[in-house]
C-alpha positions as CSV (number, residue, x, y, z in Angstrom):
1,M,35.5,18.4,-25.4
2,P,38.0,19.7,-27.9
3,Q,36.9,17.2,-30.4
4,Y,33.4,18.8,-30.3
5,R,35.0,22.2,-30.6
6,C,34.1,23.2,-27.1
7,Q,36.5,25.1,-24.9
8,R,37.4,23.7,-21.6
9,T,36.7,26.2,-18.8
10,V,36.6,26.4,-15.1
11,K,32.8,25.9,-15.3
12,S,33.2,22.6,-17.1
13,V,35.8,21.5,-14.5
14,N,33.3,22.5,-11.8
15,S,30.7,20.3,-13.3
16,L,33.2,17.4,-13.4
17,L,34.1,18.0,-9.8
18,N,30.5,18.1,-8.8
19,A,29.9,14.8,-10.5
20,L,32.9,13.1,-8.8
21,L,31.6,14.5,-5.5
22,K,28.3,12.9,-5.9
23,C,30.1,9.6,-6.8
24,G,32.3,9.9,-3.7
25,A,35.5,9.8,-5.9
26,F,37.4,12.2,-3.7
27,D,40.9,11.0,-4.9
28,K,40.0,11.5,-8.5
29,M,38.8,15.1,-7.5
30,K,42.3,15.9,-6.2
31,E,43.8,14.8,-9.6
32,V,41.4,17.1,-11.5
33,V,42.2,20.0,-9.2
34,S,45.9,19.7,-9.7
35,S,45.6,20.7,-13.4
36,I,42.7,23.3,-13.0
37,D,45.0,26.2,-13.6
38,K,45.2,25.2,-17.3
39,Y,41.6,26.2,-17.8
40,G,41.4,29.3,-15.6
41,K,41.4,30.4,-11.8
42,P,39.3,28.5,-9.4
43,D,36.2,30.4,-8.5
44,A,33.8,30.3,-5.5
45,C,31.9,27.4,-7.0
46,T,35.1,25.4,-7.3
47,Y,36.1,25.9,-3.7
48,N,32.5,25.2,-2.5
49,I,32.6,21.7,-4.2
50,L,36.1,21.1,-2.8
51,I,35.3,22.2,0.8
52,N,32.2,20.0,0.6
53,G,34.3,17.1,-0.6
54,Y,36.9,17.4,2.1
55,S,34.1,17.8,4.8
56,Q,32.3,14.5,3.5
57,S,35.5,12.6,3.4
58,G,36.4,13.4,7.0
59,C,39.2,15.7,6.3
60,F,37.7,18.9,7.8
61,D,40.9,20.5,8.6
62,D,41.9,20.4,4.9
63,A,38.4,22.0,4.2
64,L,39.4,24.9,6.5
65,K,42.6,25.2,4.7
66,L,40.9,25.7,1.6
67,F,38.7,28.3,3.1
68,D,41.9,30.2,4.1
69,E,43.3,29.8,0.6
70,M,40.1,31.1,-0.9
71,V,40.2,34.3,1.2
72,K,43.8,34.7,0.5
73,K,43.2,34.5,-3.3
74,K,40.4,37.0,-2.9
75,V,37.6,34.7,-3.9
76,K,34.7,35.9,-2.1
77,P,33.1,33.1,0.0
78,T,29.2,32.6,-0.5
79,G,26.4,31.3,1.8
80,V,27.1,27.8,0.5
81,T,30.7,28.1,1.8
82,F,29.7,29.1,5.2
83,G,26.8,26.7,5.4
84,T,29.2,23.9,4.5
85,L,31.9,24.9,7.0
86,I,29.3,25.5,9.9
87,H,27.7,22.2,9.3
88,G,31.3,20.6,9.5
89,F,32.1,22.4,12.7
90,C,28.7,21.3,14.3
91,K,29.3,17.7,13.0
92,N,32.6,17.7,14.7
93,S,31.2,19.1,18.0
94,K,32.9,22.5,17.6
95,V,29.9,24.5,18.3
96,K,31.9,27.5,19.6
97,E,33.8,27.7,16.2
98,A,30.6,27.4,14.4
99,L,29.0,30.3,16.1
100,K,32.1,32.5,15.5
101,M,31.9,31.6,11.8
102,K,28.3,32.7,11.9
103,H,29.2,35.9,13.4
104,D,32.2,36.5,10.9
105,M,30.1,35.7,7.7
106,L,27.9,38.7,8.3
107,K,30.2,41.2,10.2
108,V,33.4,40.4,8.2
109,Y,32.3,39.0,4.8
110,G,28.8,40.7,4.6
111,V,27.0,37.4,4.0
112,C,23.7,36.9,5.7
113,P,23.2,33.5,7.4
114,T,20.5,31.4,6.0
115,V,17.7,29.4,7.7
116,H,19.7,26.3,7.1
117,I,22.7,27.6,9.0
118,Y,20.5,28.5,12.0
119,A,19.0,24.9,11.7
120,S,22.5,23.4,12.0
121,L,23.4,25.6,15.0
122,V,20.2,25.0,16.8
123,K,20.6,21.3,16.3
124,A,24.2,21.5,17.6
125,L,23.3,23.5,20.6
126,C,20.4,21.1,21.5
127,Q,22.7,18.1,21.3
128,I,25.0,19.6,23.9
129,G,22.1,20.6,26.2
130,E,22.3,24.5,25.5
131,L,18.7,24.9,25.1
132,S,18.6,28.5,26.2
133,L,21.2,29.5,23.7
134,A,19.4,27.6,21.0
135,F,16.1,29.4,21.7
136,K,18.0,32.7,21.6
137,L,19.4,31.7,18.2
138,K,16.0,31.1,17.0
139,D,14.8,34.7,18.2
140,E,18.0,36.1,16.6
141,A,16.9,34.5,13.3
142,Y,13.5,36.3,13.4
143,E,15.2,39.6,14.2
144,G,17.3,39.1,11.1
145,K,14.1,38.8,9.1
146,I,14.8,35.1,8.4
147,K,11.7,32.9,8.4
148,V,12.3,30.2,10.7
149,D,11.1,26.8,9.4
150,S,9.5,23.7,11.0
151,A,12.8,21.9,11.1
152,I,14.1,24.2,13.8
153,Y,10.9,24.2,15.8
154,S,10.9,20.4,15.6
155,T,14.5,20.3,16.8
156,L,13.6,22.5,19.8
157,I,10.5,20.5,20.5
158,S,12.5,17.3,20.7
159,S,15.0,18.7,23.0
160,L,12.3,20.0,25.4
161,I,10.8,16.5,25.6
162,K,14.1,14.8,26.1
163,A,14.9,17.4,28.9
164,G,11.7,16.6,30.7
165,R,10.0,19.9,29.7
166,S,7.1,18.6,27.8
167,E,4.8,21.2,29.4
168,E,6.5,23.9,27.3
169,V,5.8,22.1,24.0
170,S,2.2,23.6,23.6
171,G,3.6,27.1,23.9
172,I,6.1,26.4,21.1
173,L,3.3,25.0,18.8
174,D,1.3,28.2,19.4
175,E,4.3,30.3,18.5
176,M,4.8,28.4,15.3
177,R,1.3,29.1,14.3
178,E,1.5,32.8,15.2
179,K,4.6,33.2,13.2
180,G,2.9,31.5,10.1
181,C,4.9,28.3,10.4
182,E,2.6,25.3,10.5
183,P,3.8,22.0,11.9
184,D,4.7,19.4,9.4
185,T,5.0,15.7,9.6
186,V,8.4,15.9,11.1
187,T,7.1,18.2,13.9
188,Y,4.1,15.9,14.6
189,N,6.6,12.8,14.6
190,V,8.6,14.5,17.2
191,L,5.4,14.7,19.4
192,I,4.5,11.1,18.8
193,N,8.1,10.1,19.8
194,G,7.7,12.0,23.0
195,F,4.5,10.4,24.0
196,C,5.7,7.0,23.0
197,V,8.8,7.4,25.3
198,E,6.4,8.2,28.1
199,N,4.2,5.2,27.0
200,D,1.3,7.6,26.5
201,L,-0.2,5.9,23.6
202,E,-3.6,7.6,23.8
203,S,-2.0,11.0,23.2
204,A,0.2,9.5,20.5
205,Y,-2.9,8.3,18.6
206,G,-4.3,11.8,19.2
207,V,-1.5,13.2,17.3
208,L,-2.4,11.0,14.4
209,D,-5.8,12.4,14.5
210,Q,-4.6,16.0,14.5
211,M,-2.4,15.3,11.5
212,A,-5.5,14.1,9.6
213,D,-7.4,17.1,10.7
214,K,-4.6,19.3,9.4
215,G,-4.6,17.5,6.0
216,L,-1.4,15.8,6.9
217,R,-0.7,12.1,6.3
218,P,1.2,10.3,8.9
219,D,4.3,8.6,7.4
220,V,5.8,5.3,8.2
221,I,8.1,6.8,10.8
222,S,4.9,7.9,12.7
223,Y,3.5,4.4,12.8
224,N,6.9,2.7,13.5
225,M,7.2,4.8,16.7
226,I,3.8,3.7,17.9
227,L,4.4,0.1,16.9
228,G,7.6,0.0,18.9
229,A,5.9,1.6,22.0
230,L,3.1,-0.9,21.8
231,F,5.5,-3.9,21.7
232,R,7.6,-2.4,24.6
233,I,4.5,-2.5,26.8
234,Q,3.6,-6.0,25.5
235,N,0.4,-4.9,23.8
236,W,0.8,-7.4,21.0
237,K,-2.9,-7.4,19.9
238,E,-3.1,-3.7,19.4
239,A,0.3,-3.5,17.7
240,T,-0.6,-6.3,15.3
241,Y,-3.9,-4.6,14.4
242,L,-2.1,-1.3,13.9
243,F,0.4,-3.0,11.6
244,E,-2.3,-4.7,9.5
245,D,-4.3,-1.4,9.4
246,M,-1.3,0.8,8.0
247,P,-2.1,0.1,4.3
248,R,-5.8,1.2,4.9
249,R,-4.6,4.3,6.5
250,G,-2.6,5.0,3.4
251,C,0.9,4.1,4.7
252,V,2.8,1.0,3.5
253,P,5.0,-0.8,6.1
254,D,8.7,-0.6,5.4
255,I,11.5,-3.0,6.4
256,L,11.8,-1.3,9.8
257,S,8.0,-1.9,10.4
258,Y,8.4,-5.5,9.7
259,R,11.4,-5.8,11.9
260,I,9.7,-4.1,14.8
261,V,6.7,-6.4,14.5
262,F,8.8,-9.5,14.0
263,D,11.1,-8.7,16.9
264,G,8.2,-7.8,19.2
265,L,6.3,-10.9,18.5
266,C,9.5,-13.0,19.1
267,E,10.2,-11.2,22.4
268,G,6.5,-11.8,23.5
269,L,6.8,-15.6,22.5
270,Q,4.1,-15.1,19.9
271,L,5.8,-17.5,17.8
272,E,3.1,-18.6,15.3
273,E,2.3,-14.9,14.5
274,A,6.0,-14.1,14.3
275,A,6.3,-16.9,11.6
276,V,3.5,-15.4,9.6
277,V,5.2,-12.0,9.7
278,L,8.5,-13.6,8.8
279,E,7.1,-15.3,5.7
280,E,5.5,-12.1,4.5
281,M,9.0,-10.3,5.1
282,M,10.7,-12.8,2.8
283,F,8.1,-12.6,0.3
284,K,8.6,-8.8,0.1
285,G,12.3,-9.3,0.0
286,Y,13.0,-7.8,3.5
287,K,15.6,-9.3,5.7
288,P,15.2,-9.7,9.5
289,R,18.2,-9.0,11.7
290,R,20.3,-12.2,11.8
291,D,20.7,-12.3,15.6
292,R,16.8,-12.0,16.0
293,L,16.2,-14.6,13.4
294,E,18.5,-17.0,15.2
295,R,16.9,-16.3,18.5
296,F,13.5,-17.0,17.0
297,L,14.7,-20.5,15.6
298,Q,16.2,-21.2,19.0
299,R,12.8,-20.4,20.7
300,L,10.8,-22.4,18.3
301,C,13.1,-25.5,19.0
302,E,12.9,-24.9,22.8
303,S,9.1,-24.6,22.7
304,G,8.8,-27.8,20.7
305,E,7.1,-25.9,17.8
306,L,8.6,-28.4,15.3
307,E,6.1,-28.0,12.5
308,I,6.4,-24.2,12.6
309,L,10.2,-24.6,12.7
310,V,10.3,-27.1,9.8
311,N,8.2,-24.6,7.7
312,V,10.4,-21.6,8.4
313,I,13.6,-23.4,7.6
314,S,12.0,-24.7,4.4
315,S,11.1,-21.1,3.6
316,L,14.5,-19.8,4.3
317,N,16.1,-22.5,2.2
318,K,13.7,-21.5,-0.7
319,E,14.7,-17.8,-0.2
320,N,18.4,-18.8,-0.6
321,A,17.7,-20.7,-3.7
322,V,16.2,-17.7,-5.4
323,G,19.0,-15.4,-4.2
324,R,16.9,-13.3,-1.8
325,G,18.0,-14.8,1.5
326,S,21.7,-15.4,1.0
327,F,22.4,-13.4,4.2
328,I,21.5,-16.5,6.3
329,N,24.0,-19.2,7.2
330,N,21.8,-22.3,7.4
331,A,24.7,-24.5,8.7
332,A,25.2,-22.1,11.8
333,L,21.4,-22.0,12.4
334,L,21.0,-25.7,12.1
335,G,23.7,-26.1,14.7
336,H,21.5,-24.7,17.4
337,L,18.7,-27.3,16.6
338,S,18.2,-30.7,18.3
339,C,18.7,-34.0,16.5
340,K,14.9,-34.4,16.5
341,V,14.5,-31.3,14.6
342,R,17.2,-32.1,12.2
343,M,15.4,-35.2,11.2
344,N,12.3,-33.2,10.6
345,L,14.1,-30.9,8.3
346,G,15.5,-33.8,6.5
347,V,12.0,-34.4,4.9
348,K,11.7,-33.0,1.5
349,M,9.4,-29.9,1.5
350,V,7.2,-29.4,-1.5
351,P,7.2,-25.7,-2.7
352,K,3.9,-24.1,-2.1
353,K,1.9,-21.8,-4.5
354,M,-0.2,-18.9,-4.3
355,A,-3.9,-19.5,-5.0
356,V,-6.7,-17.2,-6.2
357,L,-10.4,-17.6,-5.9
358,Y,-12.0,-15.1,-8.1
359,H,-15.7,-14.2,-8.7
360,Y,-17.0,-16.1,-11.6
361,P,-18.6,-15.5,-14.3
362,C,-18.2,-11.8,-13.6
363,H,-16.2,-9.2,-15.4
364,D,-15.0,-7.5,-12.3
365,G,-13.8,-10.8,-10.8
366,V,-11.9,-12.0,-13.8
367,F,-10.1,-8.6,-14.1
368,A,-9.1,-8.7,-10.3
369,A,-7.6,-12.2,-11.2
370,L,-5.8,-10.7,-14.1
371,A,-4.1,-8.2,-11.7
372,A,-3.1,-10.9,-9.4
373,H,-1.7,-12.9,-12.6
374,L,0.5,-9.8,-13.6
375,Y,2.0,-9.6,-10.1
376,F,2.7,-13.3,-9.9
377,S,4.2,-13.3,-13.4
378,A,6.6,-10.2,-12.5
379,N,7.8,-12.3,-9.6
380,S,7.8,-15.8,-11.2
381,I,5.5,-17.0,-8.5
382,P,3.8,-20.3,-9.1
383,S,0.0,-19.8,-8.7
384,L,-3.4,-21.5,-9.0
385,F,-6.6,-19.9,-10.1
386,F,-10.1,-21.1,-9.1
387,P,-13.2,-19.6,-10.6
388,N,-15.6,-19.3,-7.7
389,T,-19.4,-19.0,-8.3
390,V,-22.0,-17.6,-5.9
391,Y,-24.5,-20.4,-6.7
392,S,-21.9,-23.2,-6.2
393,P,-18.9,-21.8,-4.1
394,I,-15.8,-23.8,-3.6
395,T,-15.6,-25.4,-0.3
396,V,-12.5,-25.9,1.9
397,S,-12.3,-29.6,1.1
398,Q,-12.2,-29.0,-2.5
399,L,-8.9,-26.8,-2.3
400,P,-5.5,-28.7,-2.5
401,L,-4.4,-27.0,0.7
402,Q,-1.1,-28.9,0.9
403,E,0.0,-27.0,-2.2
404,I,-1.1,-23.5,-1.1
405,S,0.9,-21.0,1.0
406,H,-1.1,-17.7,0.4
407,L,-4.7,-17.5,-0.6
408,Y,-6.4,-14.5,-2.4
409,L,-10.0,-14.2,-2.4
410,L,-10.9,-11.6,-5.1
411,D,-14.3,-9.9,-5.5
412,F,-16.0,-12.8,-3.6
413,T,-15.3,-14.0,0.0
414,G,-17.0,-17.2,-0.1
415,P,-20.0,-18.6,1.9
416,P,-20.4,-17.8,5.5
417,G,-17.6,-19.1,7.6
418,F,-15.4,-20.0,4.8
419,V,-12.5,-17.6,5.6
420,Q,-12.7,-18.8,9.1
421,Q,-12.3,-22.5,8.0
422,V,-9.7,-21.9,5.5
423,S,-7.3,-19.5,7.3
424,P,-5.9,-22.1,9.7
425,N,-4.8,-24.2,6.8
426,V,-2.7,-21.7,4.9
427,D,-0.1,-19.1,5.8
428,N,-2.0,-16.0,4.7
429,V,-5.5,-15.1,3.4
430,V,-5.9,-11.8,1.5
431,I,-9.4,-10.5,0.8
432,L,-9.9,-7.8,-1.9
433,D,-13.6,-7.2,-2.1
434,H,-16.3,-4.4,-2.3
435,H,-19.6,-6.2,-1.7
436,K,-21.6,-4.7,1.1
437,T,-22.6,-8.1,2.1
438,A,-19.1,-9.3,2.4
439,I,-18.2,-6.4,4.7
440,G,-21.1,-7.4,7.0
441,S,-20.4,-11.1,7.0
442,L,-16.7,-10.9,7.6
443,G,-17.1,-8.6,10.6
444,D,-13.9,-8.6,12.7
445,V,-12.2,-11.7,10.9
446,S,-8.9,-9.9,11.2
447,F,-9.1,-10.1,14.9
448,T,-10.1,-13.8,15.1
449,C,-7.8,-15.0,12.2
450,K,-4.5,-13.4,12.7
451,N,-3.3,-14.2,9.1
452,V,-6.1,-12.5,7.3
453,T,-5.7,-9.3,5.5
454,K,-8.6,-7.6,4.1
455,V,-9.1,-4.6,1.7
456,L,-12.9,-3.8,1.6
457,D,-14.3,-0.7,-0.3
458,I,-17.8,-0.5,-1.3
459,G,-17.1,2.7,-3.3
460,R,-14.8,0.7,-5.7
461,S,-14.9,-2.5,-7.7
462,G,-12.9,-5.6,-7.0
463,A,-11.0,-5.2,-10.2
464,T,-9.5,-1.7,-9.3
465,I,-9.1,-2.7,-5.7
466,A,-6.9,-5.5,-6.9
467,F,-5.2,-3.3,-9.5
468,D,-4.2,-0.9,-6.9
469,Y,-3.1,-3.5,-4.4
470,F,-0.8,-5.5,-6.7
471,T,0.7,-2.5,-8.5
472,Q,1.5,-1.0,-5.0
473,K,3.3,-4.3,-4.1
474,L,5.4,-4.1,-7.3
475,I,6.2,-0.5,-6.4
476,D,7.1,-1.5,-2.8
477,E,9.4,-4.1,-4.2
478,S,11.1,-1.8,-6.5
479,R,9.6,-3.5,-9.5
480,G,8.0,-0.5,-11.0
481,D,10.0,-0.8,-14.3
482,C,9.1,-4.5,-15.1
483,R,7.2,-5.5,-18.1
484,E,4.2,-6.4,-16.1
485,M,4.0,-3.0,-14.7
486,N,3.8,-1.6,-18.1
487,D,1.0,-4.0,-18.8
488,F,-0.8,-2.5,-15.7
489,K,-0.5,1.0,-17.0
490,R,-1.7,0.1,-20.5
491,M,-4.7,-1.7,-19.0
492,R,-5.6,0.9,-16.4
493,R,-8.4,2.4,-18.6
494,V,-10.0,-1.0,-19.2
495,F,-10.0,-1.6,-15.4
496,E,-11.9,1.7,-14.9
497,Y,-14.5,0.9,-17.4
498,I,-15.0,-2.4,-15.7
499,E,-15.6,-0.6,-12.4
500,D,-17.8,2.1,-14.0
501,A,-20.3,-0.6,-15.0
502,D,-19.9,-2.9,-12.1
503,I,-20.8,-0.4,-9.4
504,W,-23.3,1.4,-11.7
505,K,-21.8,4.7,-12.0
506,W,-21.9,4.9,-15.8
507,E,-19.7,8.1,-15.7
508,L,-17.1,7.3,-18.4
509,P,-17.8,8.2,-22.1
510,E,-19.6,5.3,-24.0
511,S,-19.6,3.2,-20.9
512,K,-22.6,1.3,-21.9
513,A,-21.1,0.5,-25.2
514,F,-18.0,-0.8,-23.5
515,N,-20.0,-3.1,-21.3
516,S,-22.0,-4.2,-24.3
517,G,-18.8,-4.9,-26.2
518,I,-17.1,-6.9,-23.4
519,V,-20.2,-9.2,-23.2
520,D,-20.2,-9.6,-26.9
521,L,-16.6,-10.8,-27.0
522,G,-17.9,-14.1,-25.3
523,I,-14.6,-14.8,-23.6
524,Q,-14.6,-17.9,-21.4
525,Y,-13.7,-16.6,-17.9
526,D,-12.9,-20.1,-16.5
527,L,-9.2,-20.3,-16.6
528,N,-9.4,-24.2,-16.3
529,Q,-11.3,-24.3,-19.5
530,N,-9.6,-21.3,-21.3
531,Q,-5.8,-21.4,-20.7
532,A,-5.4,-18.3,-22.9
533,L,-7.8,-16.2,-20.7
534,F,-5.2,-13.8,-19.5
535,E,-3.6,-13.3,-22.8
536,Q,-7.0,-12.5,-24.3
537,L,-7.8,-10.0,-21.6
538,L,-4.4,-8.3,-21.9
539,S,-5.0,-8.0,-25.8
540,L,-8.1,-5.7,-25.1
541,D,-8.1,-1.9,-25.4
542,H,-11.2,0.1,-24.3
543,E,-11.7,1.8,-27.7
544,S,-12.1,-1.4,-29.7
545,V,-14.4,-2.8,-27.1
546,I,-16.5,0.3,-27.3
547,N,-16.7,0.2,-31.1
548,R,-17.8,-3.4,-30.9
549,G,-20.4,-2.6,-28.3
550,K,-21.9,0.2,-30.4
551,E,-22.7,-2.1,-33.2
552,S,-24.9,-4.3,-30.9
553,L,-26.5,-1.8,-28.6
554,S,-29.5,-1.2,-30.7
555,R,-30.2,-5.0,-31.2
556,K,-29.8,-5.5,-27.3
557,H,-32.2,-2.5,-26.6
558,K,-34.8,-4.2,-28.7
559,L,-34.5,-7.5,-26.9
560,I,-34.6,-5.7,-23.5
561,Q,-37.9,-3.7,-24.6
562,E,-39.4,-6.9,-25.7
563,A,-38.6,-8.5,-22.2
564,L,-39.9,-5.4,-20.4
565,E,-43.4,-5.8,-22.0
566,Q,-43.5,-9.3,-20.4
567,S,-42.7,-8.1,-16.8
568,Y,-45.0,-8.9,-13.9
569,E,-45.5,-7.8,-10.3
570,I,-44.2,-9.8,-7.4
571,V,-44.2,-9.5,-3.6
572,L,-40.5,-9.2,-3.0
573,G,-39.1,-11.9,-0.9
574,G,-42.7,-13.3,-0.5
575,D,-43.0,-10.8,2.4
576,E,-45.0,-7.5,2.1
577,A,-42.4,-5.9,4.5
578,F,-40.0,-5.9,1.6
579,G,-42.6,-4.3,-0.7
580,R,-43.5,-5.1,-4.4
581,C,-41.6,-4.7,-7.6
582,L,-41.5,-6.0,-11.2
583,A,-39.9,-9.2,-12.3
584,V,-39.2,-10.6,-15.7
585,N,-38.0,-14.0,-17.0
586,A,-34.8,-13.7,-19.0
587,D,-33.5,-17.2,-19.8
588,E,-32.7,-16.3,-23.4
589,I,-31.1,-12.9,-22.4
590,A,-29.4,-13.6,-19.2
591,E,-26.3,-11.9,-20.3
592,L,-28.1,-8.7,-20.4
593,R,-29.4,-8.9,-17.0
594,S,-27.6,-5.8,-15.6
595,E,-29.1,-3.5,-18.2
596,L,-32.3,-5.2,-18.2
597,G,-32.5,-5.0,-14.4
598,N,-31.8,-1.4,-14.5
599,Q,-34.6,-0.5,-16.9
600,L,-37.0,-2.8,-15.1
601,A,-36.3,-1.1,-11.8
602,E,-36.9,2.3,-13.5
603,K,-40.2,0.9,-14.9
604,S,-41.1,-0.5,-11.5
605,K,-40.6,2.9,-9.9
606,R,-42.8,4.7,-12.4
607,M,-45.6,2.2,-11.5
608,R,-45.2,3.4,-7.9
609,L,-43.7,0.1,-6.7
610,R,-40.3,-0.3,-5.3
611,G,-37.5,0.9,-7.6
612,V,-36.2,-2.7,-7.7
613,G,-36.2,-5.0,-10.8
614,A,-35.9,-8.8,-10.5
615,V,-34.3,-10.7,-13.4
616,V,-35.1,-14.2,-13.3
617,Y,-33.1,-16.9,-15.2
618,R,-32.0,-20.5,-15.0
619,V,-28.2,-21.4,-14.5
620,P,-27.2,-24.3,-16.7
621,E,-24.2,-25.1,-14.5
622,L,-26.6,-26.0,-11.7
623,E,-28.2,-28.8,-13.8
624,D,-31.5,-28.2,-12.0
625,D,-34.4,-26.4,-13.8
626,T,-36.2,-26.0,-10.5
627,K,-33.5,-23.7,-9.3
628,L,-33.6,-20.0,-10.4
629,K,-31.3,-17.2,-10.2
630,I,-32.8,-13.9,-9.0
631,S,-30.7,-11.1,-10.1
632,L,-31.9,-7.8,-8.5
633,R,-31.0,-4.2,-9.8
634,S,-32.2,-1.0,-8.1
635,V,-32.2,2.7,-8.7
636,A,-31.4,5.6,-6.4
637,E,-31.3,4.7,-2.6
638,E,-33.1,1.5,-2.8
639,D,-31.1,-1.3,-1.2
640,T,-31.4,-4.8,-2.5
641,T,-29.0,-6.6,0.0
642,S,-31.5,-7.2,2.7
643,V,-33.6,-9.4,0.5
644,S,-30.6,-11.2,-1.1
645,Q,-29.1,-11.9,2.4
646,R,-32.5,-13.3,3.6
647,F,-32.1,-16.0,0.9
648,G,-28.4,-16.8,1.2
649,G,-27.1,-14.4,-1.4
650,G,-25.4,-11.1,-1.5
651,G,-23.9,-8.2,-3.4
652,H,-24.1,-4.4,-3.5
653,K,-26.8,-2.1,-2.5
654,N,-27.9,-1.6,-6.1
655,A,-27.1,-5.1,-7.5
656,S,-27.2,-8.4,-5.6
657,S,-28.5,-11.9,-6.3
658,F,-29.6,-15.3,-4.7
659,L,-30.9,-18.6,-5.6
660,L,-34.6,-19.4,-5.3
661,S,-36.8,-22.5,-6.2
662,S,-39.4,-22.0,-9.0
663,M,-42.1,-23.0,-6.6
664,E,-41.2,-20.2,-4.2
665,L,-41.2,-17.7,-7.0
666,E,-44.7,-18.7,-8.1
667,Q,-45.9,-17.9,-4.5
668,W,-44.3,-14.4,-4.9
669,K,-46.3,-13.6,-8.0
670,V,-49.3,-11.2,-7.6
671,K,-52.3,-12.8,-8.9
672,R,-54.4,-10.5,-11.1
673,S,-58.3,-11.2,-11.2
């Protein structure tokens, strides 16, 4: 400090002492204090820091001596001084001394107790079973014009439940509200814990609903308590469902959540499901308890589940290799296994990859794939990408399943039954989609296929669902400062524009120009044919795409108007029950089908037909001129999916498609005399 012409003072020493306290450098603090007289007399702040330091280091008697020295030197104690000492007394089970100090701070030193002091005292009294005195102290706080907070009430409620006096809890909750103290998440968690202890899961779930009604979001502690109770009563199915449903409820499972589920499945001998959870734990960098892991491996060995055991040990070895699982002693674990298992483990295991099937050729699908690519890159995870078309979807037999551990289905779930067929052949299937038809066709697949996770939201696009899913995974894994996360942040606006067009909101400024510009770029979305695909997408910014689109909008508008003039009437689906609408042939301008279809639907509505437009075009990749793609677009509340599903297609309410033979289309056309 002197070299910067700054005078050392007691305040500067206090700052240094506080920094050392935060670092836990208690011995260094003593060295600094020994020379403090050079810079002035210690003040209340100095003593408060030192008293806190001695209390934290377990030298509470020395903290009391400092207090005596403080008084002797006529340095007036503050609320912080008394709060620290009272907390220390309570921590050391000296509740009587703590109460006396609370009395003296007001009567002798004229310092009013704070709500935090009352909270420490109430908690200490409850711990020794003095509930009556704890309630009196709460009332005393109100008499002293101190606003009692939810922490005090939560402590009292918890103690009542533990004492078997649950019937009194409702009265406490009523008092809280009368006093203007609304229950918070901690309070509700106390209630959940009480119900879970009594195995009253219905009431525990009821508390979750109450929290939602009050605008409070249950935290991971809320769910962990219910998970623990469900496994305790061996309700594995309900527990697994709740665990998988937590992200949808806005709560990401933590390491304790995974441990509860893994331990519960092991105890219930649900070994295959436990292996899936273990794989996901390791993928996230979470460690199971070593004794539970050893017990799990032993049970796999005893039950003869050799294939699962081989895969688990292989995964553990892989985690060791990347430095995430060095907590495990493979030699010790292998000592538990039979000779037969050791022979199996001697087989060289081929590292598996993540696989992504993304909707192609679709802006929404390819940007969802980009989100997955950024996540895999951040974690150096080997991956495979497969463009998946609606007209010729990938089948299970076409996938190199022996190379795949996790399968991601982005913006397209595949043909009916695909998920059920593929899930037994991989460790996990993750579905990120928004199509209405997908939600209907998948049904309760998470129940029938235990290794399937789905995030479905018809109010968003596949790209933004994937964006949020993979960025949250990076945050959960403490990778929020990696280069790929910066790419995510930079590309956020582009993803929003992709969504705005894909679900027909058109709310962002110049959204139609952006959509026109992205089409004009002509990027090949098949990664197998364009290895630079993701680099090209990452080079985009929404402003340059908009500027490009503005230049071509007028030309495209003219092409669309010319096509609209050639529109004709059809019986939609060949069935009068579906009504009539306009259709148009668009082989030459198929890339404009979205905007063309929208304007066609508007024209159809003006002509008092259904507000649906059918854009008809051939798909060169099908190599069959008799097969036509019918791309439906609708306006307002018109739903196109019922027609598309009838013919084996799917999509959204306002945008869906299917394949049809040219002969069938001819039969749909309304003949004019």
